[in-house]
C-alpha positions as CSV (number, residue, x, y, z in Angstrom):
1,M,0.0,0.0,0.0
2,N,1.5,3.4,-1.0
3,R,1.6,6.5,1.1
4,R,-1.3,8.1,-0.8
5,T,-3.5,5.1,-0.3
6,V,-2.7,5.0,3.4
7,L,-3.4,8.7,3.9
8,K,-6.7,8.4,2.0
9,T,-7.7,5.4,4.1
10,L,-6.9,7.2,7.4
11,L,-8.9,10.2,6.3
12,L,-12.1,8.3,5.6
13,P,-13.3,8.0,9.3
14,L,-12.6,11.7,9.7
15,V,-14.6,12.6,6.7
16,A,-17.4,10.4,7.8
17,S,-17.3,11.9,11.3
18,V,-17.4,15.4,9.9
19,A,-20.3,14.5,7.6
20,I,-22.2,13.0,10.5
21,G,-21.5,16.0,12.7
22,G,-22.7,18.3,10.0
23,A,-25.9,16.4,9.6
24,A,-26.4,16.5,13.4
25,Q,-25.9,20.3,13.4
26,A,-28.3,20.6,10.5
27,A,-31.1,18.7,12.2
28,N,-34.2,20.7,13.1
29,P,-34.9,21.3,16.8
30,K,-37.9,19.4,18.3
31,L,-41.3,20.8,18.9
32,K,-42.6,18.4,21.5
33,I,-46.4,17.9,21.8
34,G,-47.8,15.6,24.4
35,F,-50.6,13.2,24.7
36,V,-52.1,12.0,28.0
37,G,-55.0,9.6,27.6
38,V,-56.4,6.1,27.5
39,T,-54.8,3.6,25.1
40,S,-55.7,0.4,26.9
41,G,-58.8,-1.2,28.2
42,P,-62.5,-0.9,26.9
43,A,-62.1,2.8,25.9
44,A,-58.7,2.3,24.2
45,A,-60.0,3.1,20.8
46,W,-60.5,6.7,21.8
47,G,-56.9,7.4,22.8
48,I,-55.4,5.2,20.2
49,S,-57.2,7.3,17.5
50,N,-55.6,10.4,19.1
51,V,-52.1,9.0,19.2
52,R,-52.2,7.6,15.7
53,S,-53.6,10.8,14.3
54,M,-50.9,12.8,15.9
55,Q,-48.1,10.4,14.9
56,A,-49.3,10.2,11.3
57,R,-49.6,14.0,10.9
58,A,-46.2,14.6,12.6
59,A,-44.5,12.1,10.3
60,W,-46.0,13.9,7.3
61,I,-44.9,17.3,8.6
62,N,-41.4,16.1,9.3
63,E,-41.2,14.4,5.9
64,I,-41.8,17.7,4.1
65,G,-39.1,19.5,6.1
66,G,-40.8,20.4,9.4
67,V,-42.9,23.4,10.5
68,T,-41.6,27.0,10.5
69,I,-42.7,29.1,13.5
70,G,-41.3,32.6,13.9
71,G,-38.5,32.0,11.3
72,K,-37.3,28.8,13.0
73,T,-38.1,25.3,11.6
74,Y,-39.0,22.5,13.9
75,D,-39.6,18.7,13.6
76,V,-42.7,17.6,15.5
77,E,-42.2,15.0,18.2
78,I,-45.2,13.3,19.9
79,V,-44.6,12.3,23.5
80,T,-47.3,9.9,24.8
81,F,-48.6,8.6,28.1
82,D,-51.3,5.9,28.6
83,D,-53.3,7.0,31.6
84,Q,-55.4,3.7,31.5
85,K,-58.5,5.8,32.1
86,D,-57.3,6.3,35.7
87,P,-57.4,9.9,37.0
88,K,-54.3,9.3,39.2
89,R,-52.3,8.1,36.2
90,A,-53.6,11.1,34.2
91,I,-52.1,13.4,36.8
92,A,-48.8,11.5,36.6
93,G,-48.9,11.8,32.9
94,M,-49.4,15.5,33.0
95,E,-46.7,15.9,35.6
96,K,-44.3,14.0,33.2
97,M,-45.2,16.5,30.4
98,A,-44.4,19.4,32.8
99,Q,-41.1,17.9,33.7
100,E,-40.2,17.6,30.0
101,G,-41.1,21.3,29.5
102,I,-44.0,20.4,27.2
103,R,-46.5,23.3,26.9
104,Y,-49.2,21.7,24.7
105,V,-50.9,18.4,25.4
106,V,-53.7,16.5,23.7
107,G,-56.1,14.6,26.1
108,P,-57.3,13.2,28.4
109,N,-60.2,11.4,26.8
110,V,-62.6,11.2,29.7
111,D,-64.2,13.6,32.2
112,D,-62.5,12.3,35.4
113,G,-59.0,12.5,33.8
114,A,-59.5,15.9,32.3
115,A,-60.7,17.3,35.6
116,A,-57.9,15.7,37.6
117,V,-55.1,17.2,35.5
118,R,-56.5,20.7,35.6
119,P,-54.4,21.9,38.6
120,V,-51.2,20.4,37.1
121,A,-51.9,22.1,33.8
122,E,-52.7,25.5,35.3
123,Q,-49.7,25.4,37.8
124,N,-47.2,24.5,35.1
125,G,-48.4,26.6,32.2
126,I,-49.8,23.8,30.0
127,I,-52.6,24.2,27.5
128,Y,-54.4,20.8,27.0
129,F,-57.1,19.6,24.6
130,P,-59.4,17.1,26.4
131,Y,-62.1,15.0,24.8
132,A,-64.3,15.4,27.9
133,F,-67.4,17.4,28.4
134,P,-67.7,19.1,31.8
135,K,-68.4,22.8,31.1
136,A,-66.4,23.8,34.2
137,L,-63.2,22.8,32.4
138,Y,-63.8,25.4,29.6
139,S,-65.7,28.1,31.4
140,P,-64.2,31.0,33.4
141,P,-62.2,31.0,35.6
142,A,-60.8,27.9,33.9
143,S,-58.8,28.9,30.8
144,N,-56.2,26.2,30.0
145,A,-58.4,23.5,28.6
146,V,-59.7,23.5,25.0
147,L,-62.5,21.0,24.0
148,G,-61.2,19.0,21.1
149,M,-64.5,17.8,19.7
150,V,-68.3,18.4,19.8
151,A,-69.7,17.8,23.2
152,S,-72.6,15.4,24.0
153,Y,-74.8,18.3,25.1
154,Q,-74.2,19.8,21.7
155,S,-74.6,16.6,19.6
156,G,-77.4,15.0,21.6
157,P,-80.0,17.6,20.9
158,A,-79.1,17.6,17.2
159,I,-79.4,13.8,17.0
160,Y,-82.7,13.7,18.9
161,K,-84.2,16.6,16.9
162,H,-83.2,14.9,13.6
163,L,-84.7,11.6,14.6
164,K,-87.9,13.2,15.9
165,E,-88.4,15.1,12.7
166,K,-87.1,12.5,10.2
167,K,-87.9,9.1,11.9
168,G,-90.9,10.0,14.0
169,V,-89.3,9.3,17.3
170,K,-91.6,10.1,20.2
171,S,-90.2,8.1,23.2
172,I,-86.7,7.6,24.4
173,A,-84.8,5.5,27.0
174,F,-81.3,5.8,28.4
175,I,-78.8,3.3,29.7
176,S,-75.3,4.1,30.9
177,A,-72.3,2.7,32.7
178,N,-72.2,3.5,36.4
179,E,-69.3,6.0,36.0
180,S,-69.2,9.8,36.2
181,D,-68.7,10.4,32.4
182,P,-71.6,8.3,31.1
183,L,-73.8,9.4,34.0
184,S,-73.1,13.0,33.2
185,Q,-73.8,12.5,29.5
186,R,-77.1,10.7,30.4
187,A,-78.1,13.7,32.5
188,D,-77.4,16.0,29.5
189,G,-79.3,13.7,27.2
190,I,-82.3,13.6,29.5
191,A,-82.4,17.4,29.6
192,A,-82.2,17.6,25.8
193,A,-84.9,15.1,25.3
194,K,-87.2,16.9,27.7
195,A,-86.6,20.2,25.9
196,L,-87.7,18.5,22.6
197,G,-90.8,17.2,24.2
198,L,-89.8,13.5,23.9
199,K,-91.4,11.0,26.4
200,I,-88.7,9.5,28.6
201,V,-89.7,5.9,29.4
202,S,-86.5,4.8,31.2
203,D,-83.6,6.8,32.6
204,S,-82.2,5.0,35.6
205,V,-80.7,1.7,34.4
206,T,-76.9,1.4,34.7
207,Y,-74.2,-1.3,34.3
208,Q,-70.7,-1.9,35.5
209,V,-68.0,-1.4,32.8
210,D,-66.7,-5.0,33.2
211,T,-70.2,-6.4,32.4
212,T,-70.1,-9.2,29.9
213,D,-73.8,-10.4,29.9
214,F,-76.0,-7.4,29.2
215,T,-79.3,-9.4,28.9
216,P,-80.4,-8.9,32.5
217,V,-79.3,-5.2,32.3
218,I,-81.1,-4.3,29.1
219,T,-84.3,-6.4,29.6
220,P,-86.2,-3.9,31.8
221,V,-85.3,-1.1,29.4
222,I,-86.5,-3.0,26.3
223,K,-89.8,-3.7,28.1
224,T,-90.6,0.0,28.1
225,K,-90.6,-0.1,24.2
226,P,-88.9,3.2,23.4
227,D,-88.6,4.4,19.9
228,L,-85.0,5.4,20.6
229,L,-82.5,3.7,23.0
230,V,-79.6,5.9,23.9
231,L,-76.3,4.4,25.1
232,S,-75.0,7.3,27.1
233,G,-71.2,7.7,26.9
234,V,-70.8,4.1,25.9
235,A,-67.2,2.8,25.4
236,P,-66.4,1.3,22.0
237,A,-65.9,-2.2,23.6
238,N,-69.3,-2.2,25.3
239,A,-71.4,-0.8,22.5
240,P,-71.6,-4.0,20.3
241,Q,-72.4,-6.1,23.4
242,I,-75.3,-3.9,24.4
243,I,-76.6,-3.7,20.8
244,R,-76.4,-7.4,20.3
245,S,-78.3,-8.1,23.6
246,A,-81.0,-5.5,22.7
247,R,-81.5,-7.0,19.2
248,E,-81.5,-10.6,20.4
249,L,-84.2,-9.6,22.9
250,G,-86.3,-8.4,20.0
251,F,-85.8,-4.7,20.2
252,K,-86.7,-3.1,16.8
253,G,-86.3,0.6,17.6
254,L,-83.4,2.9,16.9
255,I,-80.2,2.9,19.0
256,S,-77.8,5.8,19.3
257,T,-75.0,7.3,21.3
258,E,-73.2,10.7,21.5
259,T,-69.8,9.1,21.7
260,A,-67.6,8.2,18.7
261,Q,-67.3,4.5,17.9
262,D,-65.0,2.1,16.0
263,A,-66.5,0.4,12.9
264,T,-64.2,-2.6,13.2
265,V,-65.1,-3.2,16.8
266,L,-68.8,-2.9,16.0
267,M,-68.6,-5.4,13.1
268,E,-66.6,-7.9,15.1
269,G,-68.8,-7.6,18.2
270,A,-72.3,-7.3,16.7
271,G,-72.1,-7.8,12.9
272,K,-75.3,-7.1,11.1
273,L,-77.1,-6.5,14.4
274,A,-75.3,-3.2,14.6
275,D,-76.8,-1.9,11.3
276,G,-78.7,1.3,11.9
277,F,-76.7,2.2,15.0
278,I,-76.3,6.0,15.2
279,S,-73.2,7.7,16.6
280,V,-71.1,10.8,16.4
281,G,-68.5,10.4,13.6
282,G,-65.3,11.9,12.6
283,A,-65.3,15.5,11.4
284,S,-65.3,14.6,7.7
285,T,-67.4,13.0,5.0
286,P,-66.6,12.1,1.4
287,E,-68.6,15.2,0.3
288,I,-66.5,17.7,2.4
289,A,-63.1,15.9,2.6
290,S,-60.3,17.8,0.9
291,D,-57.3,16.2,-0.9
292,A,-55.3,16.8,2.3
293,M,-57.8,14.8,4.3
294,K,-57.7,12.0,1.8
295,E,-53.9,12.0,1.9
296,F,-54.0,12.0,5.7
297,V,-56.3,8.9,5.7
298,A,-54.0,7.2,3.2
299,R,-50.8,7.9,5.3
300,Y,-52.5,6.8,8.5
301,T,-53.7,3.6,6.9
302,K,-50.3,2.8,5.5
303,M,-48.6,3.5,8.9
304,F,-51.0,1.5,11.0
305,G,-52.7,-1.0,8.7
306,E,-56.2,0.3,9.4
307,Y,-58.1,3.5,9.8
308,N,-60.5,4.7,12.5
309,D,-63.3,7.2,11.4
310,E,-62.9,9.0,14.7
311,S,-59.5,10.2,13.5
312,N,-61.3,12.6,11.1
313,T,-61.9,14.5,14.3
314,K,-58.7,13.6,16.2
315,V,-56.4,15.0,13.4
316,Y,-57.5,18.5,14.3
317,A,-56.0,19.1,17.7
318,L,-52.3,19.0,16.6
319,E,-53.2,21.2,13.6
320,Y,-54.8,23.8,15.8
321,I,-51.8,23.9,18.1
322,I,-49.3,24.3,15.3
323,E,-51.3,26.9,13.4
324,T,-51.9,29.0,16.5
325,L,-48.2,28.9,17.3
326,K,-47.5,30.0,13.7
327,A,-49.9,32.9,14.2
328,N,-48.1,33.9,17.4
329,P,-44.6,32.5,17.8
330,A,-44.3,33.9,21.3
331,A,-46.7,31.2,22.4
332,I,-44.0,28.5,21.9
333,D,-42.9,29.1,25.5
334,D,-45.8,31.2,26.9
335,V,-49.3,29.8,27.0
336,E,-50.7,33.2,27.9
337,E,-49.7,34.3,24.5
338,F,-51.6,31.3,23.0
339,K,-54.7,32.3,25.0
340,K,-54.5,35.9,23.7
341,T,-54.4,34.6,20.1
342,M,-57.4,32.3,20.4
343,D,-60.1,35.0,20.2
344,T,-59.0,36.3,16.8
345,F,-57.3,33.2,15.4
346,S,-58.3,32.1,11.9
347,A,-56.5,29.9,9.4
348,S,-57.5,27.8,6.4
349,N,-58.9,24.4,7.2
350,P,-56.7,22.0,5.2
351,Y,-59.1,19.1,5.7
352,M,-62.3,20.5,4.2
353,K,-63.1,21.6,0.7
354,G,-63.9,25.2,0.0
355,D,-63.1,28.2,2.3
356,A,-63.6,26.5,5.7
357,K,-61.6,28.0,8.5
358,L,-59.8,26.8,11.7
359,K,-61.1,28.9,14.5
360,Y,-61.9,28.7,18.2
361,V,-65.6,28.5,19.2
362,G,-67.5,27.8,22.4
363,S,-68.8,31.2,23.4
364,S,-72.4,30.0,23.5
365,S,-71.6,26.9,25.7
366,F,-68.7,28.3,27.8
367,G,-68.7,32.0,27.7
368,Q,-65.3,32.0,26.0
369,R,-63.6,30.5,23.0
370,R,-62.3,27.2,24.4
371,Q,-63.4,24.7,21.8
372,I,-62.0,23.9,18.3
373,A,-64.4,24.3,15.4
374,V,-64.9,20.9,13.8
375,P,-68.0,19.8,11.9
376,L,-70.6,17.7,13.8
377,V,-70.9,14.6,11.6
378,V,-73.5,12.0,12.7
379,N,-73.1,8.5,11.3
380,E,-75.3,5.5,10.8
381,F,-73.6,2.1,10.8
382,R,-74.4,-0.1,7.7
383,G,-72.7,-3.1,6.3
384,G,-69.6,-2.9,8.3
385,K,-69.0,0.8,7.8
386,F,-70.3,4.3,8.8
387,E,-72.5,6.2,6.4
388,T,-73.2,9.9,7.0
389,L,-76.6,10.7,8.4
390,F,-76.2,14.5,8.6
391,V,-73.7,17.2,9.2
392,A,-74.1,20.3,11.4
393,E,-71.9,22.8,13.3
394,V,-71.7,24.4,16.7
395,D,-70.9,27.9,17.8
């Protein structure tokens, strides 16, 4: 080996090292966005949809070079924590986010968890986007929580009104799990039904979340012969079991819920017996979906091997966080700046056709803008998939 060859060989590791070092220096800084919510147990589909939506969108953003905020370009990193639908774990999860300096968190997915983390979020300057309905979370003096979807007390009246006018529904019955979230949603549903003049024939039957045989639970409700059976706050794993029991007992009326559901779980658990089941869907339909929404669905499906219709709604939280930060870069490290921006914030909605806008709403329900504007899509389950029943919006 001559001297030139030896020198060239010795230089190769140095060149490689410089190249690697240069690449490391060129890497974008991380914009960390957190998730604290349920990704295991009967309600796992709710949180899994959140996490997958965030991960699919973050991967897409990073693939095209990151997001530029205030002249600085960031890669988006999603930091997740499974709270197992346990308020104590939700608190631990939010504390973890605070320790990592994360200012913006998606979740929790249920009322108890969202209420439990409020002190941690407020004390540590964290804005969080729960999928939970207690108005106290979004009404003054609270100001750090932003509702990430349409609430049951907004969707329930719309569903009942539609079914009354279009399907002739006159009587209604409610069944719920014996937990605070579903019981609260049942109370809201009862109030909405009364306001519409519907006859309430059953409103006190509950079940434990680990119930496997719903026949003795549902039998007294079915005997009241309601036109509409409402499964208040039902978890995706419980919905097909209750539907199957009701249909096998001979119930011919309509069945609905104000919670989002999973088509795969419904098909596996109830099959054709779930046909006609009405639920709140993702914030998109084929008629209003933009090319960006179609690409998101394709990317999500490729990444995870399946798609959950609820992700049509869950894709929005990360988008709102990023676009609001772009509108006011000072909010990167100061959530008070984020709050100031919310009242006047407006950006193009990439997931809908036409001139739809991203904006904060909620003034009518909460007295301040603490809710993201997503379409209220109500679905009917047919033949293993969801079909759009109607689309509305909330203020």
